[in-house]
MILO-975529 format. One line per 8 residues: number of its first residue (from 1); their letters; for each residue x, y, z of N, C-alpha, C. Coordinates in pm, whole numbers, plus 50000, padded with zeros to 5 digits. Atoms other than C-alpha are relative to their C-alpha. Example, Ala and Ser with C-alpha at 12.3 -4.5 7.8 and 13.67 -1.06 7.14 Angstrom:
2
1> as> 50089:49881:50000:51230:49550:50780:50090:50120:50000 ~ 49918:49881:49994:51367:49894:50714:49923:50109:50073 $
This chain:
86
1> mqktwmqi> 50114:50036:49919:63716:97234:44584:49946:49863:49959 ~ 50050:50128:50047:63606:96943:44365:50089:49885:50046 ~ 49907:50103:49954:63919:96748:44458:49976:49969:50147 ~ 50027:50021:49858:63843:96799:44827:49875:49916:50021 ~ 50124:50078:49985:63489:96667:44788:50019:49855:49957 ~ 49974:50137:50045:63612:96366:44595:50083:49923:50102 ~ 49922:50065:49895:63860:96294:44874:49912:49961:50118 ~ 50095:50033:49893:63561:96280:45109:49899:49896:49952 $
9> vwpaflga> 50112:50081:50047:63288:96119:44899:50043:49860:49953 ~ 49958:50130:50054:63485:95841:44726:50037:49899:50110 ~ 49974:50097:49893:63633:95678:45041:49874:49966:50080 ~ 50126:50026:49929:63292:95716:45206:49915:49899:49923 ~ 50073:50094:50084:63131:95534:44912:50056:49858:50016 ~ 49937:50132:49986:63382:95250:44938:49975:49942:50139 ~ 50028:50045:49865:63335:95231:45314:49856:49954:50017 ~ 50142:50038:49993:62956:95220:45277:49977:49868:49928 $
17> aamellif> 50014:50126:50073:62986:94941:45019:50054:49884:50084 ~ 49943:50105:49915:63211:94742:45254:49909:49969:50119 ~ 50092:50022:49888:62971:94794:45545:49875:49925:49955 ~ 50118:50068:50055:62679:94686:45327:50027:49851:49980 ~ 49964:50140:50021:62857:94366:45228:50016:49926:50133 ~ 49978:50064:49870:62957:94292:45586:49868:49977:50075 ~ 50125:50010:49924:62620:94362:45748:49905:49900:49936 ~ 50099:50087:50063:62403:94188:45491:50058:49866:49958 $
25> glfdphdl> 49941:50133:50011:62649:93903:45454:49974:49919:50127 ~ 50025:50066:49872:62574:93827:45819:49853:49995:50039 ~ 50139:49989:49958:62210:93933:45858:49906:50005:49880 ~ 50105:49995:50101:61896:93880:45652:49920:50129:50020 ~ 50077:49875:49985:61706:94207:45581:49865:49981:50070 ~ 50129:50026:49935:61384:94044:45704:50014:49986:50151 ~ 49978:50014:49856:61541:93993:46049:50021:50133:50070 ~ 49974:49870:49939:61600:94365:46106:49875:50055:50065 $
33> rwfghnlh> 50111:49939:49926:61382:94545:46360:50036:50145:50031 ~ 49982:49861:49961:61335:94915:46437:49911:50025:50120 ~ 50072:49986:49874:61233:94967:46801:49898:49888:50020 ~ 50083:50118:49979:61090:94616:46808:49899:49971:49891 ~ 50097:50018:50109:60887:94649:46487:50073:49966:49871 ~ 49944:50030:50132:60950:94506:46140:50008:50128:49917 ~ 49983:49882:50085:61068:94755:45879:49896:50010:49890 ~ 50101:50005:50108:60806:94649:45621:50052:50062:49871 $
41> lsdagtys> 49940:49956:50126:61043:94727:45333:50038:49877:49919 ~ 49950:50108:50084:61138:94514:45037:50150:49983:50025 ~ 49855:50020:49986:61489:94369:45028:50076:50115:49935 ~ 49932:49891:50071:61593:94632:44772:49987:50131:50077 ~ 50020:49880:49920:61445:94908:44988:50089:50002:50124 ~ 49914:50011:49882:61630:94784:45295:50146:50021:49962 ~ 49862:49984:50046:61957:94757:45102:50029:50146:49965 ~ 49980:49861:50043:61915:95106:44952:50004:50095:50118 $
49> lsffafwa> 50006:49913:49884:61815:95277:45274:50124:49983:50088 ~ 49881:50028:49919:62099:95109:45463:50125:50055:49934 ~ 49882:49950:50070:62354:95196:45195:50013:50151:50016 ~ 49992:49855:49988:62266:95565:45203:50026:50044:50144 ~ 49969:49970:49859:62272:95566:45585:50148:49975:50027 ~ 49858:50029:49983:62615:95399:45581:50086:50105:49930 ~ 49925:49900:50076:62733:95646:45316:50003:50133:50074 ~ 50005:49875:49924:62619:95942:45527:50091:49993:50122 $
57> itgaccwm> 49916:50015:49881:62792:95807:45837:50148:50002:49963 ~ 49859:50002:50039:63120:95730:45661:50041:50132:49936 ~ 49970:49868:50056:63098:96061:45473:50029:50102:50109 ~ 49976:49910:49887:63074:96249:45802:50137:49972:50063 ~ 49868:50036:49945:63378:96058:45930:50113:50047:49909 ~ 49897:49955:50095:63577:96133:45613:50012:50152:50000 ~ 49998:49855:49995:63479:96501:45629:50074:50047:50126 ~ 49933:49963:49876:63591:96519:45992:50150:49975:49990 $
65> tqtlglsa> 49858:50030:50018:63922:96353:45904:50065:50106:49911 ~ 49949:49897:50091:63971:96600:45615:50016:50133:50073 ~ 49997:49874:49928:63892:96896:45841:50109:50000:50106 ~ 49898:50007:49896:64116:96780:46124:50142:49997:49942 ~ 49870:50003:50065:64401:96737:45874:50047:50135:49948 ~ 49963:49868:50047:64398:97106:45779:50090:50070:50101 ~ 49914:49923:49912:64664:97335:45918:49925:50123:50049 ~ 50062:49879:49948:64581:97645:46120:49995:50108:49892 $
73> adlntetd> 49998:49900:50107:64683:97860:45822:49889:49974:49898 ~ 50109:50033:50093:64437:97674:45596:49865:50036:50057 ~ 50128:49970:49937:64156:97720:45845:49975:50149:50015 ~ 50014:49857:49971:64224:98091:45902:50007:50089:49878 ~ 49997:49917:50120:64254:98207:45541:49859:50024:49951 ~ 50130:49966:50056:63963:98383:45380:50009:49979:49849 ~ 49993:50030:50143:63906:98237:45033:49916:50095:49917 ~ 50088:49912:50075:63633:98484:44935:50046:50146:50002 $
81> apeagh> 49953:49861:49993:63829:98802:45018:50075:50035:49873 ~ 49925:49960:50120:63956:98997:44718:50146:50027:50034 ~ 49857:49978:49980:64331:99018:44674:50030:50149:49999 ~ 49961:49860:49993:64503:99347:44753:50046:50048:49862 ~ 49956:49940:50126:64551:99574:44451:49919:49956:49880 ~ 50082:50042:50115:64285:99409:44231:49862:50053:50010 $
């Protein structure tokens, strides 16, 4: 289970870092608007909030990729059921 989570979280972290570098390499945090209003956050706050949003988005994409890569047998097995004879 831990290996599966690391296969989701680590690429998502790297993707979020790349998105952060790309977005804030092109745009100044003070230029960002939310529904026409300034964010009123410090630069560090904007970077942090954006990073975690990017991480959540890329994490969802990685989870979906991991789930779609499972076979029908993997999806239909019950992992919590006790084995026969034990």
